[in-house]
C-alpha positions as CSV (number, residue, x, y, z in Angstrom):
1,X,0.0,0.0,0.0
2,X,1.2,3.5,-0.6
3,X,1.0,6.6,1.6
4,X,0.0,10.1,0.6
5,X,1.2,13.5,1.7
6,X,-1.2,15.3,4.1
7,X,-0.5,18.8,2.7
8,X,-4.0,19.0,1.2
9,X,-6.3,19.4,4.2
10,X,-9.5,21.5,4.8
11,X,-10.7,23.7,7.5
12,X,-12.6,20.7,8.8
13,X,-9.3,18.9,9.5
14,X,-8.1,21.9,11.5
15,X,-11.3,21.9,13.4
16,X,-10.9,18.2,14.2
17,X,-7.4,18.8,15.5
18,X,-8.7,21.4,17.8
19,X,-11.8,19.5,18.8
20,X,-12.6,18.4,22.4
21,X,-11.5,15.1,23.6
22,X,-13.6,12.5,25.5
23,X,-13.0,13.0,29.2
24,X,-15.0,10.3,30.8
25,X,-17.0,12.9,32.9
26,X,-19.9,11.5,34.7
27,X,-18.7,7.9,34.8
28,X,-19.2,5.8,37.9
29,X,-16.2,5.7,40.3
30,X,-13.7,3.2,39.2
31,X,-15.0,2.8,35.6
32,X,-12.4,2.3,33.0
33,X,-12.6,4.1,29.6
34,X,-11.0,4.0,26.3
35,X,-8.3,6.6,25.9
36,X,-9.3,10.2,25.3
37,X,-10.1,10.7,21.6
38,X,-10.6,13.8,19.3
39,X,-14.2,14.3,18.3
40,X,-15.1,16.1,15.0
41,X,-17.0,19.3,15.7
42,X,-19.2,19.1,12.6
43,X,-20.6,16.7,10.0
44,X,-18.6,17.9,7.0
45,X,-17.0,14.4,6.6
46,X,-19.9,12.2,6.4
47,X,-21.3,9.2,4.5
48,X,-21.9,11.1,1.3
49,X,-18.4,12.5,1.1
50,X,-16.8,9.5,-0.6
51,X,-18.3,10.4,-4.0
52,X,-19.9,7.0,-4.5
53,X,-18.7,3.5,-3.7
54,X,-19.5,2.4,-7.3
55,X,-16.6,4.3,-8.8
56,X,-13.6,2.0,-8.0
57,X,-11.6,3.3,-11.0
58,X,-12.1,7.0,-10.2
59,X,-9.1,9.3,-9.9
60,X,-8.0,9.8,-6.3
61,X,-9.5,13.0,-4.9
62,X,-7.9,15.6,-2.7
63,X,-7.4,14.5,0.9
64,X,-10.1,16.0,3.2
65,X,-8.2,15.1,6.4
66,X,-4.8,13.8,7.4
67,X,-4.6,10.1,6.8
68,X,-0.9,9.0,7.1
69,X,-0.3,5.5,5.9
70,X,-3.6,5.1,4.0
71,X,-3.8,4.4,0.3
72,X,-3.9,7.4,-2.0
73,X,-7.4,6.7,-3.3
74,X,-9.2,7.4,-0.1
75,X,-10.2,11.0,0.6
76,X,-11.2,10.6,4.2
77,X,-12.0,7.9,6.8
78,X,-15.7,7.7,5.8
79,X,-14.7,7.2,2.2
80,X,-12.3,4.5,3.3
81,X,-14.9,2.5,5.3
82,X,-17.6,2.7,2.6
83,X,-15.4,1.8,-0.3
84,X,-13.4,-1.0,1.2
85,X,-16.8,-2.6,2.2
86,X,-17.9,-2.2,-1.4
87,X,-14.7,-3.7,-2.8
88,X,-14.7,-6.7,-0.5
89,X,-18.4,-7.5,-0.6
90,X,-19.8,-6.3,-3.9
91,X,-16.8,-6.5,-6.1
92,X,-16.0,-9.8,-4.2
93,X,-12.3,-8.9,-3.9
94,X,-12.2,-10.9,-0.7
95,X,-8.4,-10.9,-0.7
96,X,-8.5,-7.1,-0.1
97,X,-9.2,-8.1,3.5
98,X,-5.4,-8.9,3.7
99,X,-4.6,-5.3,2.9
100,X,-7.2,-3.6,5.1
101,X,-7.3,-5.7,8.2
102,X,-4.3,-6.4,10.4
103,X,-3.1,-10.1,10.5
104,X,-4.0,-10.4,14.2
105,X,-7.2,-8.4,14.1
106,X,-9.6,-9.0,16.9
107,X,-13.2,-9.7,15.8
108,X,-16.3,-9.5,18.0
109,X,-19.5,-10.8,16.4
110,X,-23.0,-12.2,17.0
111,X,-21.3,-15.5,17.6
112,X,-18.6,-14.4,20.1
113,X,-14.9,-13.5,19.7
114,X,-12.4,-14.6,17.2
115,X,-8.8,-13.7,16.4
116,X,-6.9,-13.4,13.1
117,X,-7.6,-12.3,9.6
118,X,-8.1,-15.8,8.2
119,X,-11.3,-16.2,10.3
120,X,-12.7,-13.1,8.6
121,X,-11.7,-14.2,5.1
122,X,-13.4,-17.6,5.7
123,X,-16.6,-16.0,7.1
124,X,-16.8,-13.5,4.3
125,X,-16.4,-16.1,1.6
126,X,-19.1,-18.3,3.2
127,X,-21.5,-15.3,3.3
128,X,-20.8,-14.2,-0.3
129,X,-21.4,-17.7,-1.5
130,X,-24.8,-17.8,0.1
131,X,-25.8,-14.3,-1.0
132,X,-23.7,-13.6,-4.1
133,X,-25.9,-10.6,-5.3
134,X,-26.0,-8.9,-1.9
135,X,-25.7,-5.1,-2.0
136,X,-24.4,-3.1,1.0
137,X,-25.8,0.4,1.1
138,X,-24.1,2.7,3.7
139,X,-26.7,4.5,5.8
140,X,-24.3,6.4,8.0
141,X,-20.7,6.3,9.4
142,X,-20.1,8.0,12.7
143,X,-16.4,8.5,13.3
144,X,-13.8,10.1,15.6
145,X,-10.1,10.1,16.2
146,X,-7.2,11.1,13.9
147,X,-4.1,9.7,12.2
148,X,-2.1,9.7,15.4
149,X,-4.7,8.2,17.7
150,X,-6.2,6.0,15.1
151,X,-9.7,6.4,13.9
152,X,-12.9,4.8,15.2
153,X,-15.9,4.3,13.0
154,X,-19.5,3.1,13.5
155,X,-20.9,2.0,10.1
156,X,-24.6,1.3,9.6
157,X,-25.6,-0.4,6.3
158,X,-28.6,-1.9,4.6
159,X,-28.1,-5.3,3.1
160,X,-30.3,-6.4,0.2
161,X,-29.8,-9.6,-1.8
162,X,-31.1,-13.1,-2.5
163,X,-30.3,-16.4,-0.8
164,X,-29.1,-18.4,-3.8
165,X,-26.3,-20.5,-2.2
166,X,-26.1,-23.0,0.6
167,X,-25.2,-21.9,4.1
168,X,-25.1,-23.2,7.7
169,X,-28.8,-23.3,8.0
170,X,-29.7,-25.3,4.9
171,X,-30.0,-25.2,1.1
172,X,-30.7,-21.9,-0.8
173,X,-34.3,-20.7,-0.5
174,X,-34.2,-18.0,-3.2
175,X,-35.8,-15.6,-0.7
176,X,-34.9,-11.9,-0.6
177,X,-32.9,-10.5,2.3
178,X,-33.5,-6.9,3.3
179,X,-32.1,-6.0,6.7
180,X,-29.6,-3.7,8.4
181,X,-26.3,-4.3,10.1
182,X,-23.8,-2.3,12.2
183,X,-20.0,-2.6,12.4
184,X,-17.7,-0.6,14.7
185,X,-14.0,-0.5,13.7
186,X,-10.7,0.7,15.1
187,X,-8.4,1.8,12.1
188,X,-4.9,3.0,11.8
189,X,-2.5,3.1,8.8
190,X,-5.0,1.6,6.3
191,X,-5.7,-1.4,8.6
192,X,-8.6,-2.4,10.8
193,X,-7.2,-4.0,13.9
194,X,-10.4,-4.5,16.0
195,X,-14.0,-4.8,14.8
196,X,-17.4,-5.3,16.5
197,X,-20.1,-6.3,14.1
198,X,-23.8,-7.3,14.6
199,X,-25.6,-8.8,11.6
200,X,-29.1,-8.7,13.0
201,X,-29.0,-12.5,12.8
202,X,-32.5,-13.2,14.1
203,X,-34.0,-10.8,11.6
204,X,-32.0,-12.4,8.8
205,X,-33.2,-15.9,9.7
206,X,-36.8,-14.9,10.0
207,X,-36.7,-13.4,6.5
208,X,-35.3,-16.6,5.1
209,X,-37.9,-18.8,6.7
210,X,-35.7,-20.3,9.4
211,X,-37.2,-21.0,12.8
212,X,-35.1,-18.7,15.0
213,X,-35.7,-20.7,18.3
214,X,-34.7,-24.0,16.7
215,X,-31.7,-22.4,15.1
216,X,-30.6,-20.8,18.3
217,X,-30.9,-24.1,20.2
218,X,-28.9,-25.9,17.5
219,X,-26.2,-23.2,17.5
220,X,-25.9,-23.5,21.3
221,X,-25.7,-27.3,21.2
222,X,-23.0,-27.1,18.5
223,X,-20.7,-25.2,20.9
224,X,-21.3,-21.7,19.7
225,X,-21.6,-20.2,23.2
226,X,-18.6,-18.6,24.8
227,X,-18.1,-19.0,28.6
228,X,-18.9,-16.0,30.7
229,X,-16.0,-14.1,32.2
230,X,-15.4,-12.4,35.5
231,X,-15.9,-9.0,34.0
232,X,-19.3,-10.0,32.6
233,X,-20.5,-11.1,36.0
234,X,-19.5,-7.9,37.9
235,X,-22.7,-5.8,37.5
236,X,-25.3,-8.5,38.3
237,X,-23.3,-9.6,41.3
238,X,-23.1,-6.0,42.5
239,X,-26.8,-5.7,42.3
240,X,-27.6,-9.0,44.1
241,X,-24.9,-8.3,46.7
242,X,-26.8,-5.5,48.3
243,X,-25.0,-2.5,47.0
244,X,-27.5,0.0,45.7
245,X,-26.7,1.6,42.4
246,X,-26.1,5.3,42.7
247,X,-27.8,7.8,40.5
248,X,-25.6,9.3,37.8
249,X,-26.7,12.9,37.3
250,X,-27.5,14.4,33.9
251,X,-25.3,17.5,33.0
252,X,-26.4,20.9,34.1
253,X,-25.7,23.9,32.1
254,X,-23.8,23.2,28.9
255,X,-24.8,20.0,27.0
256,X,-22.3,17.2,27.7
257,X,-22.6,14.3,25.2
258,X,-20.6,11.7,27.1
259,X,-22.2,12.4,30.5
260,X,-25.7,12.4,29.0
261,X,-25.2,9.0,27.3
262,X,-23.5,7.4,30.3
263,X,-26.1,8.7,32.7
264,X,-28.9,7.4,30.4
265,X,-27.5,3.8,30.2
266,X,-26.5,3.6,33.8
267,X,-29.7,5.1,35.3
268,X,-32.0,3.0,33.0
269,X,-30.3,-0.4,33.1
270,X,-28.5,-0.3,36.5
271,X,-30.7,2.1,38.5
272,X,-34.0,0.9,36.8
273,X,-35.1,4.5,36.3
274,X,-37.3,4.5,33.2
275,X,-38.2,8.1,33.7
276,X,-34.9,8.8,32.0
277,X,-36.6,8.4,28.6
278,X,-38.8,11.4,29.3
279,X,-35.7,13.5,30.1
280,X,-33.4,12.4,27.3
281,X,-35.6,11.4,24.3
282,X,-37.9,13.5,22.1
283,X,-41.5,12.5,22.3
284,X,-41.6,11.6,18.6
285,X,-38.3,9.8,18.5
286,X,-37.8,7.3,15.6
287,X,-36.4,4.0,17.0
288,X,-35.0,1.0,15.1
289,X,-34.1,-2.0,17.1
290,X,-32.8,-5.6,17.0
291,X,-34.7,-8.1,14.9
292,X,-36.1,-5.2,12.9
293,X,-38.3,-3.9,15.8
294,X,-39.4,-0.3,15.2
295,X,-41.0,2.5,17.2
296,X,-42.2,6.1,16.7
297,X,-42.2,7.5,20.2
298,X,-40.3,7.3,23.4
299,X,-42.9,5.0,24.9
300,X,-41.8,2.4,22.3
301,X,-38.1,2.8,23.4
302,X,-39.1,2.6,27.0
303,X,-41.1,-0.6,26.3
304,X,-38.1,-2.4,24.9
305,X,-36.0,-1.4,27.9
306,X,-38.7,-2.5,30.3
307,X,-39.0,-5.8,28.5
308,X,-35.2,-6.4,28.8
309,X,-35.3,-5.6,32.5
310,X,-38.3,-7.8,33.1
311,X,-36.6,-10.7,31.3
312,X,-33.3,-10.2,33.2
313,X,-34.2,-8.7,36.6
314,X,-30.6,-8.5,37.7
315,X,-29.3,-7.1,34.4
316,X,-26.2,-5.0,34.8
317,X,-24.9,-2.9,31.9
318,X,-21.6,-1.1,31.3
319,X,-20.9,1.5,28.6
320,X,-17.7,0.4,27.0
321,X,-17.2,3.2,24.5
322,X,-18.7,6.5,23.4
323,X,-17.7,8.8,20.6
324,X,-19.5,11.4,18.5
325,X,-19.4,14.1,15.9
326,X,-21.3,17.4,15.8
327,X,-22.1,20.5,17.8
328,X,-24.9,22.1,19.8
329,X,-26.3,24.0,16.7
330,X,-26.3,21.1,14.2
331,X,-26.8,18.3,16.6
332,X,-24.7,15.3,17.5
333,X,-24.3,11.8,16.0
334,X,-23.2,9.5,18.8
335,X,-21.9,5.9,18.7
336,X,-22.3,3.8,21.9
337,X,-21.0,0.3,22.5
338,X,-22.2,-1.4,25.7
339,X,-22.2,-4.9,27.4
340,X,-24.1,-6.5,30.2
341,X,-25.1,-9.8,31.9
342,X,-28.3,-10.9,33.5
343,X,-30.2,-14.0,34.7
344,X,-33.3,-15.1,32.8
345,X,-35.7,-15.0,35.7
346,X,-38.6,-13.1,34.3
347,X,-41.4,-13.2,31.8
348,X,-40.5,-10.6,29.2
349,X,-39.0,-11.3,25.8
350,X,-38.2,-15.0,25.8
351,X,-41.0,-17.0,27.5
352,X,-40.8,-19.2,30.5
353,X,-37.7,-18.3,32.6
354,X,-34.8,-20.7,32.3
355,X,-32.8,-19.4,35.3
356,X,-29.7,-19.1,33.0
357,X,-27.3,-16.2,32.9
358,X,-26.7,-14.6,29.5
359,X,-24.1,-12.1,28.2
360,X,-25.6,-9.3,26.1
361,X,-23.6,-6.7,24.1
362,X,-24.8,-4.1,21.7
363,X,-24.2,-1.0,19.7
364,X,-26.3,2.1,19.4
365,X,-26.3,5.2,17.1
366,X,-28.0,8.1,18.8
367,X,-28.9,11.3,17.1
368,X,-29.3,14.4,19.3
369,X,-31.0,17.6,18.4
370,X,-31.6,20.4,21.0
371,X,-30.2,18.1,23.7
372,X,-32.7,15.3,23.0
373,X,-32.5,12.0,21.1
374,X,-34.6,12.3,18.0
375,X,-33.5,9.0,16.3
376,X,-31.9,5.8,17.5
377,X,-30.6,2.7,15.8
378,X,-29.6,-0.1,18.2
379,X,-28.6,-3.8,17.8
380,X,-27.7,-6.4,20.4
381,X,-26.7,-10.0,20.1
382,X,-30.2,-11.4,20.4
383,X,-29.6,-14.6,18.5
384,X,-26.6,-15.4,20.7
385,X,-28.7,-14.6,23.8
386,X,-31.3,-17.1,22.7
387,X,-28.6,-19.7,22.2
388,X,-27.4,-19.2,25.7
389,X,-30.9,-19.6,27.1
390,X,-32.1,-22.5,24.9
391,X,-29.1,-24.9,24.5
392,X,-29.7,-28.3,26.0
393,X,-26.6,-27.7,28.2
394,X,-26.1,-24.3,29.8
395,X,-23.0,-22.3,29.0
396,X,-20.0,-22.5,31.3
397,X,-20.6,-20.5,34.5
398,X,-18.2,-19.0,37.0
399,X,-18.4,-19.9,40.7
C-alpha cells in the first residue's frame, strides 16, 4: 500500500485537530474508559463525502483530512470505510481483506470472539457464496479520532440480496434478504485491527424462513456459546450483593454528550429509572431495534428497555465506548458500545424463565437535536442470547 502527503487538508481537518476530547466525565467511580479521543466538531466528513462507492476506478480525490499510511485513493475515513466494504463484498475482492485488516485483528460478532484475519476471510467467503448478489448500502458512518490516535468508525448499512447459495442453516431458499447491520472498527495506517459487528441475525433468519428458536438451540448445542468471564458477572453480582446503584446525574448547564449518554444507560439499566426516557428522548423519536423492531415515540423505546429488565431482573450494563461528531447547533451523531449480563428469571421477551445467565452486548447510534435524542438505531446479540438460554446444556458459568 502507498501513503500520501497530508498537505491537502481542509478547515474541517483543522477543526478536528482542535476539537474536544472525551474526558469520561460522569462515569461511575472506578469505571475504565477507552483513551481520550478527538471528536469532529461538525458533520462535514460524512457518509456522502466519498463520491460514491460504485466508482472503483475513479481518480484519487484531494485529501479531506490527514490520513498518514492510507492508500492514496481514499479522501477521508468515511470514504475508506464505505469503499473497502464495497470492494470486499460487492466487487467480491475478498483478498483485499489482507490489505485492510491487520493479521492479528480482533473480531467480536454475534457468535462471540475470534482472532486473526483468516477467520474473517473464511466467514466473508461463506456469506458471499450464500448471497452472491447482496448489495451493501451505507446509511451512516459516525467517526472520531485522527491519524495519530487511530480512527474509530460506526458503520450502519442496509443489506439487500437473495439467498441463492447453501449456508449453515440449509440449502438456498431463493428468498430476498433486506435487513440492516452495524460494524464498529478501530483503524490505523490503512488497517482495521479491531471490529465489533452485529448482523441482525435473528431478523435475517426470519426473512429466510428459518425458525429462530430452533436455530438458536442448534447453535448453542454445537458449541457456539462462549463461557462468561469475571468481568461480565460484575454488575449482576453487585446488584444482588446488596450495593444499591447510585444515580448518575445528567449534566447541568452546557450539554455534555458523554455524561448524558453514560447517565442514560446507567440510570435505566442499573438504577432501573425508566423516567430517563422522558428526560433524554424527544417525544416523537424514531427508533430502530434488534430483529427489525421499530417505534415512533419514546414509549416504544421505554417498552423495549422495560422488556429487557423484566426478562433479566438482575441485568447489569456497562458502557464500553462513546464517541461522537457534531455541535450544539447542528446536533450530535453518537456511537455507543455497551455490554451486560443478566439472569433469565422473568417473563419478558423469551418465554418461561430458564434461570440461566446470559451475556448481552450491543451498539447504538443516537442522534441528538436540541439536547434530545430524535432517532436511535440499536442492535444487540439477540440470537446469541437465545442460544445461551435454549441450548440443551447451559453455557459454562463461574463460581
